[in-house]
C-alpha positions in Angstrom: -9.3 5.9 -8.2 -10.9 8.9 -6.3 -9.5 9.5 -2.8 -10.8 10.6 0.3 -8.1 10.7 3.0 -10.7 9.9 5.7 -11.5 6.6 4.0 -7.8 5.5 4.7 -7.2 4.7 8.4 -3.5 3.9 7.8 -1.1 6.8 7.1 2.6 6.3 6.9 4.8 9.3 6.6 7.3 8.8 3.7 11.0 9.8 4.2 12.2 10.7 0.8 15.9 9.8 0.0 18.5 11.5 -2.1 18.9 8.4 -4.0 15.2 8.3 -5.0 15.5 11.3 -7.1 16.6 11.1 -10.7 18.2 13.6 -13.1 14.9 15.4 -13.5 14.9 16.3 -9.8 11.9 14.3 -8.9 11.2 10.7 -7.5 11.9 8.2 -10.3 8.8 6.3 -11.3 10.4 2.8 -10.3 10.9 4.0 -6.8 7.1 4.2 -6.3 7.0 0.4 -6.2 9.5 0.4 -3.4 7.2 2.9 -1.5 4.1 0.7 -2.1 6.1 -2.3 -0.9 7.3 -0.5 2.3 3.7 0.7 3.0 2.2 -2.6 2.5 4.7 -4.3 4.8 4.2 -1.8 7.5 0.5 -1.9 7.2 0.4 -5.6 7.9 2.9 -5.4 10.7 1.2 -2.4 12.4 -2.4 -3.2 11.9 -2.5 -7.0 12.0 0.7 -7.8 13.7 1.4 -10.1 10.7 3.6 -13.2 11.3 6.1 -13.0 8.5 7.5 -16.3 9.3 4.2 -18.1 8.9 1.9 -16.0 6.9 3.0 -15.8 3.4 1.7 -13.6 0.4 2.9 -12.9 -3.0 2.3 -9.9 -5.2 0.1 -10.8 -8.2 -0.6 -7.4 -9.8 0.1 -3.6 -9.3 -1.1 -0.7 -11.1 0.1 2.9 -10.6 -1.3 6.2 -11.9 1.2 9.1 -11.6 -0.5 12.4 -11.1 2.2 14.8 -9.8 6.1 14.5 -9.5 7.3 14.1 -5.9 10.1 16.4 -5.2 12.9 15.7 -2.6 11.6 18.7 -0.6 8.1 17.5 -0.5 6.3 16.3 2.7 4.8 13.0 1.6 2.5 10.4 3.2 1.4 7.0 1.9 -2.4 6.2 2.7 -3.1 2.4 2.6 -6.1 0.2 2.9 -7.6 -3.2 1.9 -10.6 -2.4 -0.3 -11.6 -6.0 -1.3 -11.2 -9.5 0.0 -11.6 -12.7 -2.0 -11.1 -16.3 -1.1 -7.3 -16.3 -1.6 -6.5 -12.7 -2.6 -7.1 -9.3 -1.6 -6.8 -5.9 -3.2 -5.0 -2.9 -1.6 -5.4 0.8 -2.5 -2.8 3.4 -2.0 -2.4 7.2 -2.3 0.9 8.8 -2.1 0.2 12.6 -1.0 2.3 15.6 -1.1 1.7 18.8 0.8 2.1 21.9 -1.2 0.9 25.5 -0.5 -1.2 24.2 2.4 -3.0 21.7 0.3 -2.7 17.8 0.3 -2.6 16.5 -3.2 -2.5 13.1 -4.5 0.9 12.6 -6.3 -0.1 8.9 -7.1 -2.8 6.4 -6.8 -2.2 2.7 -7.0 -3.7 -0.6 -6.4 -2.1 -4.1 -5.8 -3.4 -7.6 -5.6 -1.8 -10.0 -3.1 -2.4 -13.7 -2.8 -2.0 -15.8 0.3 0.8 -18.3 -0.4 2.6 -21.1 1.3 6.3 -20.9 0.4 6.9 -24.4 1.8 4.4 -26.1 -0.5 4.6 -23.5 -3.2 0.8 -23.2 -3.3 -1.8 -20.6 -2.9 -3.9 -20.7 0.4 -7.3 -19.5 1.4 -7.3 -16.4 3.5 -7.8 -17.6 7.0 -11.3 -16.7 8.5 -9.8 -14.9 11.5 -7.8 -12.6 9.2 -10.9 -11.8 7.1 -12.7 -10.9 10.2 -9.8 -8.6 11.4 -9.7 -6.9 8.0 -13.5 -6.4 7.9 -13.4 -4.9 11.4 -10.4 -2.6 10.8 -11.5 -1.4 7.3 -15.2 -1.4 8.0 -15.9 -3.4 4.8 -18.2 -6.4 4.2 -16.5 -9.7 3.4 
């Protein structure tokens, strides 16, 4: 995935934790999933005022491309957006950046697919039309 920071409206500063770093002195690869989960949750809460009690979703797929190690001393940000919306699912894209020597570099690019889900009936749901409109408006994409 190519990345242009201007194509991502949602930016979340990442606070690196001592526990995230492994014996090789960089963020362990498994921790990236936690970072993506955190960004996804904040994105929906901040942008769409998501009602977590009534609007369910499940993670169907995730793919991560590691480009640079993230060090504990790095200033990092997670860029997040919805790039595609289907009937029941939507695709999100992420870039975790690090600032080094005055440059913003992509340490990781990732995608995930989420499916709307009713935890009471244990079934997938169509994405509500009002949510599709809000996503299209915020992201500037056609649905």
